N, C-alpha and C positions, 0 to 999 in steps of 0.2 A: 504494500500500500504506500502510495506517495503521501507526503505530509500535508494534510489539509490545514486550514486556519485553526480549526478547533475540533477536538474529539471529545464527546460527552458520553459518559456511561450513566444510565439510569438504573438504579439497583437498590433492592432491599430483599433480604432473605425471606421476608414474610410475604406470602401470597396474598393478593388482593389489596396491596398497598396503593395501587394507582400508577404503577410504572408505565403501562401502555398509554394511559391518559396523558401523563406527563410527556412521554416520548413523542406522541403524535401531535400534540398541541405545540410543543417546542419546535418540531420539524416544520409545521405550517407557518410558524412565526419566522423562523430562520430562512424559509424559502422566499420571503420577501426581501432578503438581504444578500442572498447568494445561492450557490448550488448546494443541495442537501442530499445526503445519502442516509436513509433510515435502515439500519441493520437489525433485523429481528433475530435475536439469539434464542428465543423461547420456542420450544417445539409446538406450543399452542398456536403460533403464527398470528397472533391478534393484530400486531402492527401491519403485517403484510395484508391481512384481510381488510383492514382499514384503508390502506393505500390503494388496494384494488377497487375500492368504492369511490375513490377520490375523482371528482369531475376533471376532465381534460382541460377545461377552461381555467382552472386555478394554477398557481405557480407549481411547477413540477417538483416532485419529490421522488428520487430514485429509491427503489427498494431492493434489498437483498435478504434472502432467507439463509441463515447460517447457524442452525442449531448445534453444529459441532464446534462452533467458535474457533475456527482455525485462522480467521482474519486474513485470508489470502485471496488475491484476485479482485480486490475491491477497486472500483474506478475512483479516480481522483476527484474529490469534491471539496468545496470550501468548508463544509461542516459535515461531520459524521456523528450520528446519534445511535448508540447501542441500547436497544431495549432488551434487558437481561432477564433470565428466568429466576425464579425463587429457588432456595435450597441448594446453593452452590457449595461444592467442596472447596477447600482452601486452594488447591492447585489451580482450579478454574478461576477462582477469584483473583489470584495473583496474575494469571494470564491476561485477564481483562483489564486489570489496573495498569498493566504494562503497555496497553494500547491507547490510553487516554490521558488527557490533562485535567478533565473536570469530572467529578462524581456528584450526581444529584441523588439524594435519598428521600423518597416520599415516605411520610409517616402519617398514618391516620390516628385520630384522637381516641383510641380505645385502649384499655389496659392490656389486651392481648397484643396489639400492634406495638405498643411501647415496650413491653417485656421482650418480644422477639427482636425488636430493633436494638435494644440495649445489648443483647448477646451478639448481634451482627456487628455492631460498632466496636465491641471489644475484640472481635476477630480482626477487624480492619487494623486496629492498632498493632497487631502482631506482624503485619506485612511491611517489609522494609521500604518499598517504594512509597507507600502511603505515609509511613512514619517519618520519612525524610522530607516530606512536603512536596514531592514531585506531582502529586495529585491534589488539587484543591477540592474540598468537599463542602457542599451546602445542603441543608435540609429544607424540604418543601413540606409544610403542613398541608395535609390533603383531606378533602371531604369534611371540612370544619363548619360547624354551625356557629354563626356569629354570636358572641356574648353568651356562650353556653358554658356549662361546667367542664365539659370535655375540652373545650378550647383552653380554658384556664389550666387544666391538668397537663395538657400537652405543652403549654408555654412553660410551666414550671419544670417539666421533664427536661426540656431543652436547656433551661438555665442550669439545672443541677448537673447536667453532663457537659456544660460549656460548649454547646453545639451552635453553629451559625445558622440562624433561621433566615432563609433567603426570601420566602414568600409564603402566603397563606391562601390556599385555594378553597373556595367555599363549596358546601354541599348543594349543588345546583343541577337541575335536569338539563341545563343548557349543554353540559358536557355529553350527556347521553344523546341528545338530539344531533349534536355535531358529529359524534362518532358514527352514528347510523348512516350519515351521508358522506363519510370519508372526509370530513371537514375538521378544522381546528377553530378555536375562538377567533383567530386572526382573520378567518374567512367569513365570519358572521357579522351581521349588523343589528342583531337583536339587542334590546336594552340590557338583558341579563348578561350578554357577552361583554358589553361595554363596561359594566360594573367590575368585571373580573380583569380587564386588560391592564390596569395599573399593577396588579400582582405579576402578570406575565412580563411587564416591562422590567420589574425587579429581577426576575429570573434571567431575562436576556442580558441585563447589565452584568449580573454575576458571571454568566457564561462567557461573555466577551471580555470583561475586564477584571473579574474577581472581586469587584466592589460590592458591598452590601448596602442596602437602602439605609440612608441616614448617616453613612460614614463619609 
């Protein structure tokens, strides 16, 4: 693979954390800024299915199905997004971190998600490339109900672990409607989508510059 401008891994060991939602929406946003390759590393092929539904009139996103995660033969693009599966063993995790500069970790505000994420993050700290700061990590709070107890618990969880919160994505049916049409929020004009776009601007800023909102 030739070196693109930016390679992003979307990963959490907990299934159902929102990795594909984050991957596909980020891909649609970056497609407005350059060429994008969305690499689906999950045998479920959810990102590929989404991409196959994407209208030809929208900015193009190239797809590759790579459940073996061998990272070979990828076409050169400005941005590469890896939608990773859950439940990775350490060797696979090390392989993936060796291919990227940015790691985005979606975490849902439930005790089960937070417990699983805590274990996953502890495993990350054991990996040399991550420990040396060669991969910058940011957390995306996902499917959050505004001003709920779950939101407060997740916020405290991130503070306790000293984790960088990049953005908060809210529990909205607009993500479901977008996914059904092979769309991202960047492709929609619905009022619900506009409400979420400031959070995606924060994610984009972190991916491109490493800066967090308010810093």
